[in-house]
C-alpha positions as CSV (number, residue, x, y, z in Angstrom):
1,M,81.8,82.4,47.6
2,Q,81.5,78.8,46.4
3,L,78.1,77.1,46.5
4,L,77.8,73.9,48.5
5,K,78.0,70.9,46.2
6,F,75.3,68.7,47.6
7,D,76.3,65.6,45.8
8,K,79.9,65.7,47.1
9,A,78.7,66.6,50.6
10,I,76.1,63.8,50.6
11,Q,78.8,61.3,49.5
12,W,81.0,62.2,52.5
13,L,78.1,62.4,54.9
14,K,77.0,58.8,53.9
15,V,80.5,57.6,54.6
16,N,80.4,59.2,58.1
17,A,76.8,57.9,58.7
18,H,77.9,54.4,57.8
19,N,80.8,54.8,60.3
20,G,78.4,55.6,63.1
21,D,78.3,59.4,63.0
22,T,74.8,60.2,64.1
23,N,75.2,63.9,63.3
24,A,75.6,62.9,59.7
25,Y,72.1,61.4,59.8
26,Y,70.5,64.8,60.4
27,L,72.7,66.5,57.9
28,L,71.8,64.0,55.2
29,A,68.1,64.5,56.0
30,E,68.5,68.2,55.7
31,A,70.5,68.0,52.5
32,Y,67.9,65.7,50.9
33,C,65.1,68.1,51.9
34,Q,66.9,70.9,50.2
35,Q,67.1,68.8,47.1
36,E,63.4,67.9,47.5
37,K,64.4,64.2,47.7
38,F,61.9,63.6,50.4
39,E,61.9,59.8,50.4
40,D,65.7,59.8,51.1
41,A,65.3,62.6,53.6
42,K,62.7,60.5,55.5
43,I,65.1,57.5,55.9
44,W,67.8,59.7,57.4
45,A,65.5,61.8,59.5
46,K,64.1,58.7,61.1
47,K,67.6,57.4,61.9
48,S,68.4,60.8,63.4
49,I,65.3,60.8,65.5
50,K,66.0,57.3,66.7
51,A,69.5,58.6,67.7
52,G,67.8,61.3,69.8
53,N,68.1,64.4,67.6
54,V,65.2,66.8,68.4
55,D,66.0,69.0,65.4
56,A,65.3,65.9,63.2
57,I,61.8,65.8,64.6
58,K,61.3,69.4,63.6
59,L,62.6,68.7,60.1
60,Y,60.4,65.6,59.8
61,E,57.3,67.7,60.7
62,K,58.3,70.8,58.7
63,Y,58.5,68.8,55.5
64,N,55.7,66.4,56.4
65,L,58.0,63.4,55.7
66,E,55.5,61.0,57.0
67,K,53.7,61.1,53.7
68,Y,56.7,59.8,51.8
């Protein structure tokens, strides 16, 4: 089983996000949280929340992204 390569995944998710894929916002936030890059995670989580993703709210609260 091959491990997920975050850098490659993030690269493609950013392309999708910039093309209007709102699901990519959440996935980027989650990936950045896994890498403990919370400032980046906060940016994408806020975009996801604005797009109406309730899971992004949970992620935002779980990692206390407000403080970043």
